[in-house]
C-alpha positions as CSV (number, residue, x, y, z in Angstrom):
1,M,121.8,91.5,175.0
2,R,123.8,89.0,172.7
3,T,122.8,85.6,171.8
4,Y,125.4,82.9,172.6
5,Y,125.2,79.2,172.0
6,G,126.1,76.2,174.2
7,C,125.6,72.5,173.7
8,C,125.7,69.4,175.8
9,L,125.7,65.7,175.1
10,D,122.2,64.1,176.1
11,A,123.9,62.0,178.6
12,D,125.5,65.0,180.5
13,Q,122.3,67.2,180.3
14,E,121.2,66.7,183.9
15,N,124.2,67.6,185.1
16,V,124.7,71.1,183.5
17,D,125.4,73.4,186.3
18,D,127.5,75.6,184.4
19,C,128.5,76.2,180.8
20,L,130.8,77.6,178.3
21,C,128.8,79.6,175.8
22,Y,130.4,80.8,172.2
23,N,129.2,83.0,169.2
24,S,128.2,79.9,167.3
25,E,126.9,76.4,167.3
26,L,129.9,75.2,165.8
27,E,132.4,76.6,168.4
28,S,130.2,75.1,171.3
29,V,130.3,71.7,169.4
30,L,134.1,71.9,169.0
31,S,134.7,72.9,172.6
32,L,132.5,70.0,174.1
33,I,134.6,67.6,172.2
34,Y,137.9,69.4,173.2
35,R,136.8,68.9,176.8
36,H,135.5,65.2,176.6
37,Y,137.9,63.7,173.8
38,D,141.2,65.4,174.4
39,Y,143.5,62.6,173.3
40,S,141.1,61.4,170.5
41,F,140.9,64.9,168.7
42,S,143.0,68.2,168.3
43,I,140.9,71.2,167.4
44,G,141.9,74.6,166.3
45,R,141.4,77.2,163.6
46,D,143.4,77.4,160.1
47,A,145.5,80.7,160.5
48,G,145.1,81.6,156.8
49,S,141.4,80.8,156.3
50,D,140.2,81.4,160.0
51,I,138.2,77.9,159.4
52,Y,137.9,75.6,162.1
53,Y,139.4,71.8,162.0
54,L,139.0,68.7,163.9
55,C,142.0,66.5,163.6
56,E,141.6,62.8,164.3
57,R,144.4,61.8,166.8
58,I,143.4,58.0,166.5
59,D,142.2,55.9,163.4
60,N,138.5,56.5,162.8
61,A,138.2,58.6,165.9
62,T,135.1,60.5,164.6
63,E,133.2,57.3,163.9
64,K,134.5,55.6,167.2
65,E,134.0,58.4,169.6
66,L,131.3,60.5,168.3
67,N,128.8,58.5,166.0
68,G,125.6,57.3,168.1
69,L,125.9,60.7,170.5
70,T,123.0,63.0,170.5
71,V,123.9,66.7,171.3
72,T,121.2,69.3,172.5
73,F,122.1,72.7,171.3
74,F,120.7,75.8,173.4
75,Q,120.9,79.7,173.0
76,L,120.6,82.1,175.6
77,E,120.4,85.9,175.5
78,H,122.9,87.3,177.8
79,N,124.2,90.9,178.7
80,K,127.8,89.9,179.2
81,T,130.2,90.5,176.4
82,I,132.8,88.2,175.5
83,T,136.1,89.3,177.1
84,S,138.3,86.3,177.0
85,K,139.5,83.4,174.8
86,L,138.6,80.0,176.0
87,N,141.0,77.5,174.5
88,W,141.4,78.8,170.9
89,M,137.8,80.7,170.5
90,E,136.4,83.5,172.3
91,G,133.5,82.4,174.7
92,I,132.0,83.2,178.1
93,Y,131.6,81.4,181.2
94,I,128.1,81.3,182.5
95,K,127.9,80.1,186.2
96,T,124.3,79.1,186.3
97,L,122.2,78.6,183.0
98,P,118.9,80.6,183.2
99,E,115.9,78.8,183.7
100,K,114.5,77.5,180.6
101,S,117.1,78.7,178.1
102,N,116.1,78.2,174.7
103,Q,116.5,74.7,173.8
104,V,117.2,75.0,169.8
105,K,117.7,71.5,168.4
106,K,118.7,68.0,169.2
107,M,120.7,66.3,166.5
108,S,123.2,63.4,166.0
109,L,126.8,64.8,166.8
110,Y,128.1,62.9,164.0
111,D,125.8,64.2,161.7
112,Y,126.3,67.7,162.8
113,L,130.0,67.5,162.0
114,M,129.2,66.0,158.6
115,T,126.9,68.8,157.8
116,S,129.4,71.3,159.0
117,A,132.2,69.8,157.0
118,Q,130.0,69.5,153.7
119,A,129.1,73.3,154.2
120,K,132.8,74.0,154.4
121,S,132.9,75.7,157.9
122,L,134.9,72.7,159.2
123,V,137.8,70.7,158.0
124,I,138.0,67.1,159.3
125,F,141.5,65.7,159.3
126,R,141.2,61.8,159.3
127,F,143.9,60.2,161.0
128,P,146.9,59.9,160.3
129,Q,146.5,63.5,158.5
130,K,147.5,66.6,160.5
131,P,147.2,70.0,159.7
132,L,150.3,72.3,160.2
133,G,150.9,72.9,163.7
134,I,149.9,69.6,164.9
135,P,153.4,67.6,165.6
136,Q,153.9,64.5,163.4
137,D,155.6,62.8,166.7
138,D,152.5,63.7,168.8
139,H,154.9,65.3,171.5
140,D,151.9,67.7,172.3
141,L,150.1,64.8,173.5
142,V,153.0,63.4,175.7
143,E,153.4,67.0,177.1
144,R,149.8,67.2,177.8
145,A,149.9,63.8,179.6
146,I,152.8,64.8,181.7
147,I,151.0,68.1,182.7
148,Q,147.9,66.2,183.7
149,H,149.9,63.8,185.6
150,H,151.3,66.3,187.8
151,M,147.8,68.2,188.1
152,Y,145.7,65.2,188.8
153,G,147.8,62.4,189.6
154,P,148.7,58.8,187.9
155,S,145.0,58.2,187.2
156,A,145.3,61.0,184.4
157,L,147.3,58.6,182.5
158,T,144.5,56.0,181.7
159,K,143.4,57.8,178.6
160,I,147.1,58.3,177.2
161,A,147.6,54.5,177.8
162,S,144.3,53.6,176.2
163,Y,144.5,55.5,173.1
164,H,148.2,55.9,172.6
165,P,150.0,53.1,174.2
166,D,152.8,53.8,172.0
167,L,153.4,57.3,173.7
168,Y,153.0,56.1,177.2
169,D,156.7,55.2,177.9
170,K,157.7,58.6,176.6
171,V,155.2,60.2,179.0
172,M,156.7,58.1,182.0
173,Q,160.1,59.2,181.1
174,G,159.0,62.8,181.2
175,V,157.2,62.4,184.6
176,Q,160.3,60.8,186.0
177,A,162.7,63.3,184.3
178,G,160.5,65.9,186.3
179,L,159.4,67.8,183.1
180,Y,156.6,70.4,183.6
181,Q,156.5,70.0,187.7
182,E,155.4,73.7,187.8
183,Y,151.9,72.5,186.8
184,G,151.8,70.0,189.9
185,I,149.2,70.4,192.5
């Protein structure tokens, strides 16, 4: 048996039917942020140091989006071995959480990130700073929005219009030009 870590926002805790679990609490937190705040942050690992980073894609994203949220961490023992990469780290998908998985702690998501940054296990790039690999012109966000439009329809563009109104016209040009249609539903 191995120990895996997961987390959920307290607001979502009642709706946790399945879960992505990782080798560490930090990986589970970054995965949660990636899934819920995909136009506010980019997340990855520095190739040289192997340290995770959180890159703000909008001004003061960490404070605006994450301050005031409480996260519940849990750990569970599972006989499944990690066999696949989920996003940019290795994890396992658990369809049904075991009853009474061990709730380790509750804490402020913002405080957790600041503590991780102070411990040098996480680097936070404050907007407009970006690590190598994150395009300065934000074309990765444009591509993501075009793909999400093809996958989920026009309503998928609400976030990009709200968080990055300066990119919306580029997204619409890409949609109209038929870019990334292979991702369509």
